[in-house]
C-alpha positions in Angstrom: 1.6 -65.9 127.6 -0.6 -69.0 127.3 0.9 -70.4 130.5 0.0 -67.2 132.5 -3.6 -67.3 131.0 -3.9 -70.9 132.0 -2.6 -70.2 135.5 -5.2 -67.4 135.8 -8.0 -69.7 134.7 -6.8 -72.3 137.2 -6.8 -69.8 140.0 -10.3 -68.6 139.0 -11.6 -72.2 139.0 -10.1 -72.9 142.4 -11.8 -69.8 143.8 -15.2 -70.6 142.3 -16.6 -73.0 144.9 -15.6 -70.9 148.0 -17.1 -67.9 146.3 -20.3 -69.8 145.5 -20.5 -70.7 149.2 -20.1 -67.0 150.1 -22.8 -66.0 147.6 -25.4 -68.5 148.9 -25.0 -67.0 152.4 -26.7 -63.8 151.3 -30.2 -65.1 151.1 -30.6 -66.7 154.6 -28.4 -64.1 156.2 -31.0 -61.5 155.3 -33.5 -63.4 157.5 -31.7 -65.4 160.2 -29.4 -62.6 161.5 -32.1 -60.4 162.9 -34.6 -63.1 164.0 -33.7 -62.7 167.7 -34.0 -59.0 167.5 -37.5 -59.0 166.0 -39.3 -58.4 169.3 -37.0 -55.4 170.0 -37.5 -54.1 166.5 -41.3 -54.4 166.9 -41.2 -52.3 170.1 -38.8 -49.7 168.6 -40.8 -49.2 165.5 -44.2 -49.6 167.2 -45.4 -52.4 164.9 -47.2 -55.7 165.6 -45.7 -59.2 165.5 -47.6 -59.8 162.2 -46.0 -56.7 160.6 -42.6 -57.8 161.7 -43.3 -61.2 160.1 -44.1 -59.2 156.9 -40.5 -57.9 156.9 -39.5 -61.5 156.2 -42.3 -62.3 153.8 -41.7 -59.2 151.7 -38.0 -59.9 151.5 -38.6 -63.5 150.3 -41.4 -62.7 147.9 -39.2 -60.1 146.2 -36.3 -62.5 146.2 -38.5 -64.9 144.3 -40.4 -62.6 141.9 -37.3 -60.7 141.0 -35.8 -63.8 139.5 -38.0 -63.4 136.4 -35.7 -60.5 135.5 -32.5 -61.6 137.1 -32.4 -64.9 135.3 -32.6 -63.5 131.8 -30.2 -60.7 132.8 -27.7 -63.3 133.9 -28.1 -65.2 130.6 -27.7 -62.1 128.5 -25.0 -60.0 130.3 -23.3 -62.7 132.3 -23.3 -64.0 135.8 -20.6 -61.7 137.2 -22.1 -58.3 136.6 -25.5 -59.5 137.9 -23.9 -60.8 141.1 -22.0 -57.5 141.6 -25.2 -55.5 141.0 -27.1 -57.7 143.5 -24.5 -57.2 146.1 -24.6 -53.5 145.7 -28.4 -53.4 146.1 -28.3 -55.7 149.1 -25.7 -53.7 151.0 -27.4 -50.3 150.3 -30.8 -51.6 151.3 -29.4 -53.0 154.6 -28.0 -49.5 155.3 -31.5 -47.9 154.5 -33.1 -50.1 157.2 -31.1 -48.1 159.7 -33.1 -45.0 158.8 -36.5 -46.7 159.5 -38.9 -45.0 161.8 -42.0 -47.0 161.0 -43.3 -50.1 159.2 -43.0 -48.5 155.7 -39.4 -47.5 156.5 -38.7 -51.1 157.3 -40.6 -52.9 154.6 -39.5 -50.9 151.5 -35.8 -51.5 152.1 -36.5 -55.1 152.8 -38.3 -55.4 149.5 -35.2 -54.0 147.7 -32.9 -56.2 149.7 -34.8 -59.2 148.5 -34.2 -58.1 144.9 -30.5 -57.9 145.6 -30.4 -61.3 147.2 -32.4 -62.7 144.2 -29.8 -61.4 141.7 -27.0 -63.1 143.7 -28.8 -66.4 144.2 -29.9 -66.8 140.5 -26.4 -66.2 139.2 -24.8 -68.5 141.8 -27.1 -71.4 140.9 -26.5 -70.7 137.2 -22.8 -70.8 137.8 -23.1 -74.3 139.3 -24.9 -75.5 136.2 -22.3 -73.7 134.0 -19.3 -75.2 135.5 -20.3 -78.6 137.0 -22.8 -79.9 134.5 -23.8 -83.5 135.3 -22.2 -83.2 138.7 -24.3 -80.2 139.6 -26.7 -82.2 141.8 -23.8 -83.0 144.2 -22.6 -79.4 144.2 -26.2 -78.1 144.9 -26.4 -80.5 147.9 -23.1 -79.2 149.3 -24.0 -75.6 148.8 -27.3 -76.2 150.6 -25.4 -77.8 153.4 -23.0 -74.9 153.6 -25.8 -72.3 153.7 -27.3 -74.1 156.6 -24.4 -72.9 158.7 -26.1 -69.5 158.5 -29.1 -70.5 160.6 -26.7 -72.1 163.1 -24.5 -69.1 163.6 -26.5 -66.0 162.4 -29.2 -66.0 165.2 -26.5 -66.4 167.9 -24.4 -63.6 166.3 -27.5 -61.5 165.7 -28.7 -61.9 169.3 -25.3 -60.8 170.6 -25.1 -57.8 168.3 -28.7 -56.7 169.3 -27.9 -57.2 173.0 -24.6 -55.3 172.8 -25.3 -52.6 170.3 -29.1 -52.6 169.5 -31.1 -54.1 166.7 -29.5 -51.8 164.1 -26.2 -53.6 164.5 -27.6 -56.6 162.5 -28.2 -54.5 159.4 -24.8 -52.8 159.8 -23.3 -56.3 159.7 -25.3 -57.2 156.5 -24.0 -54.0 154.8 -20.4 -54.8 155.8 -20.7 -58.4 154.7 -21.9 -57.1 151.3 -19.0 -54.8 151.1 -16.4 -57.5 151.8 -18.1 -60.1 149.6 -18.3 -57.5 146.8 -14.5 -56.9 147.0 -13.9 -60.7 146.9 -16.2 -61.2 143.9 -14.7 -58.2 142.0 -11.1 -59.5 142.5 -11.6 -63.3 142.1 -14.9 -64.3 140.4 -14.5 -65.2 136.7 -17.4 -65.2 134.2 -18.9 -68.7 133.7 -21.7 -68.0 131.2 -21.3 -70.5 128.3 -21.0 -69.0 124.8 -24.0 -71.0 123.6 -26.4 -69.5 126.2 -29.7 -68.5 124.7 -30.3 -64.8 125.4 -31.9 -63.3 122.3 -35.2 -61.3 122.4 -36.9 -59.4 125.1 -35.7 -59.9 128.7 -39.1 -60.7 130.1 -40.6 -62.9 127.4 -43.1 -65.7 128.1 -41.6 -67.6 125.2 -38.3 -67.8 127.1 -39.9 -69.7 130.0 -42.3 -71.9 128.0 -39.8 -74.7 127.3 -39.0 -74.9 130.9 -42.6 -74.8 132.2 -43.5 -77.4 129.6 -41.2 -79.9 131.2 -43.2 -82.0 133.6 -40.1 -83.1 135.5 -39.2 -79.5 136.2 -42.6 -78.5 137.4 -43.0 -81.5 139.6 -39.7 -81.0 141.4 -40.2 -77.2 141.5 -43.5 -77.7 143.4 -41.7 -79.9 145.9 -39.2 -77.1 146.4 -42.0 -74.5 146.7 -43.8 -76.5 149.5 -40.5 -77.3 151.3 -39.5 -73.6 151.2 -43.0 -72.6 152.5 -42.4 -74.9 155.5 -39.0 -73.4 156.2 -40.3 -69.8 155.9 -43.3 -70.5 158.1 -41.0 -72.1 160.7 -38.5 -69.2 160.8 -41.5 -66.7 161.1 -43.4 -68.5 163.9 -40.5 -69.7 166.0 -39.5 -66.2 167.5 -43.2 -65.5 168.1 -43.9 -68.9 169.8 -40.6 -69.3 171.8 -39.9 -65.7 172.8 -43.4 -64.2 172.8 -45.6 -67.1 174.0 -43.1 -69.2 176.0 -41.0 -66.2 177.2 -37.7 -67.8 176.2 -34.5 -65.7 176.5 -32.2 -65.0 173.5 -29.6 -67.6 174.5 -32.1 -70.5 174.8 -33.9 -69.5 171.6 -30.5 -69.4 169.7 -29.7 -72.9 171.1 -32.9 -74.5 169.9 -32.8 -72.7 166.5 -29.1 -73.5 166.1 -29.5 -77.2 167.0 -32.2 -77.6 164.4 -30.0 -76.0 161.8 -27.1 -78.3 162.7 -29.4 -81.3 162.0 -30.2 -79.7 158.7 -26.5 -79.1 157.9 -25.6 -82.8 158.6 -28.5 -84.0 156.4 -27.6 -81.7 153.5 -24.1 -83.1 153.5 -25.4 -86.7 153.9 -28.0 -86.2 151.1 -25.6 -87.0 148.2 -24.4 -90.3 149.8 -28.0 -91.3 150.6 -29.0 -90.4 147.1 -26.3 -92.6 145.6 -27.3 -95.6 147.8 -31.1 -95.3 147.5 -31.4 -93.5 144.2 -32.8 -90.0 143.7 -36.5 -91.2 143.6 -36.3 -93.2 146.8 -34.4 -90.4 148.6 -37.1 -88.0 147.6 -39.8 -90.3 149.0 -37.9 -90.6 152.3 -37.7 -86.8 152.6 -41.4 -86.4 151.9 -42.3 -89.1 154.3 -40.2 -87.4 157.0 -42.1 -84.2 156.4 -45.5 -85.8 156.6 -44.7 -87.7 159.9 -43.3 -84.5 161.4 -46.5 -82.6 160.4 -48.7 -85.3 162.0 -46.7 -85.0 165.2 -46.9 -81.2 165.4 -50.6 -81.3 164.8 -51.3 -84.0 167.4 -48.8 -83.2 170.3 -49.6 -80.6 173.0 -47.7 -77.5 171.9 -46.7 -76.2 175.4 -43.0 -77.1 175.5 -40.0 -76.4 173.3 -39.3 -80.1 172.7 -42.8 -80.7 171.5 -42.1 -78.3 168.6 -38.4 -79.0 168.0 -38.5 -82.8 168.1 -40.7 -83.0 165.0 -38.7 -80.1 163.5 -35.5 -82.1 163.6 -37.3 -84.7 161.5 -38.8 -82.1 159.2 -35.5 -80.3 158.5 -34.0 -83.7 157.7 -36.8 -84.2 155.2 -36.3 -80.7 153.7 -32.6 -81.5 153.2 -33.4 -84.7 151.3 -36.1 -83.0 149.2 -33.9 -80.0 148.2 -30.8 -82.2 147.7 -32.5 -84.2 145.0 -35.3 -81.9 143.6 -33.1 -78.9 142.7 -30.6 -80.9 140.6 -33.4 -82.9 139.0 -35.3 -79.7 138.1 -32.3 -78.0 136.4 -30.7 -81.0 134.8 -32.3 -80.8 131.3 -31.4 -77.1 130.8 -27.7 -76.7 130.1 -28.3 -74.0 127.5 -30.7 -71.9 129.6 -29.4 -72.4 133.1 -30.1 -68.8 134.1 -33.7 -68.9 133.0 -34.3 -72.3 134.5 -32.7 -71.2 137.8 -34.8 -68.1 137.8 -38.0 -70.1 137.4 -37.0 -72.5 140.1 -36.3 -69.5 142.3 -39.7 -68.1 141.5 -41.4 -71.3 142.5 -39.2 -71.9 145.5 -38.9 -68.4 147.0 -41.7 -66.4 145.4 -44.3 -69.2 145.5 -43.0 -70.5 148.9 -43.0 -67.0 150.3 -46.5 -66.3 149.1 -47.8 -69.6 150.5 -46.1 -69.0 153.8 -47.6 -65.5 154.0 -51.1 -66.8 153.3 -50.7 -69.6 155.8 -49.6 -67.2 158.5 -52.6 -65.0 157.8 -54.8 -68.0 158.0 -53.3 -68.8 161.4 -54.1 -65.3 162.7 -57.7 -65.5 161.4 -58.5 -68.9 163.0 -56.3 -68.3 166.1 -54.5 -71.7 166.0 -51.3 -72.4 168.0 -48.2 -71.8 165.8 -46.8 -75.3 166.0 -50.1 -76.8 164.8 -50.3 -74.3 162.0 -46.8 -75.3 160.9 -47.7 -79.0 161.1 -50.8 -78.6 159.0 -48.7 -77.0 156.3 -46.3 -80.0 156.3 -49.3 -82.3 155.8 -49.8 -80.7 152.4 -47.0 -83.1 151.3 -49.3 -86.0 151.9 -50.8 -86.1 148.3 -47.3 -86.0 146.9 -46.3 -88.9 149.1 -49.3 -91.0 148.1 -48.7 -90.2 144.4 -45.0 -91.2 144.6 -45.8 -94.4 146.5 -48.5 -95.3 144.0 -46.0 -94.8 141.1 -43.4 -96.9 142.9 -45.9 -99.8 143.3 -47.0 -99.6 139.7 -43.4 -99.7 138.5 -42.7 -102.7 140.8 -45.8 -104.5 139.4 -44.8 -104.0 135.7 -42.2 -106.8 135.5 -44.5 -109.2 137.3 -47.3 -108.4 134.9 -44.9 -108.9 131.9 
């Protein structure tokens, strides 16, 4: 009897990492799959480019804000039921988009789909902290590397689906993906919530978040994640408009450039743990921030009329994002073993809610001042400059301390 229970636990443990990889696909799939179809959707629904960008922004803001509820739910009721509920909402919302006739019919289901994705992502990140403990930073880096395959493959797949069957095929695919993933989770995902998890009191209670927000290390690294995510979201919002709308690029060429940048990101996410071991987490973070600032300066200064003028700096920027996320996520969650769901939710709120809100405001600013999209993106990257100067200043002060002593 004990042997069979032990075997079941071993099977569940062996399934955990592949299932976590599957779960982290949900968030980016909800954006990247239909990017090539956005111009077609805008024409079919008679909405502007800005309104189509809102379909991304609403999804991501709800993905972030919903974590204030999803995190405590995962701490109180367990990771598994919250994941299953999120998958159900995600799949049904994707199906509802098929009924859209106007902007409202598109944006409301996208808002709900973001809530489903949020429940999935919070629980998945909490599971990493539950099961891998001190090694969670390495697992986060590998998961981030794995999810970067979505931006490589999803736009190409989405472009083909839209070309062959129309833009609705992208959301049919999302619904079917949710169905199959839900079956796999139902059959194979074991509960990971530790018995000592703190979950008493009201679900949405400021006191639950106070110890996390009082930790300066958490806030600092969460802000790095917020700004990095704002850069990523602004990039995926402006790229279809700039390449397909302004430069008249076809779907295959667009998918090549987008996919090549994602491949660079994949490689860097998988290299990030090795780089962090060799340089240390602090230096790795500084290298990532430096790459972001240099890329921003190039985008602002280079003439924006060609694909390479935008994508050259973006290769550098996505490398910087990989190093920033690869170190900052693990560093932010490290002190919170007994409230991993709540800490993951707050990090998601910063990263996705805050990043989505900043990206939305930045895009609106671009429309108001009528600046070229690559330069708008570069100016956002330059917001990392104060963080770089502060980090370099701390490094110099630490280096000077032994000499002064």
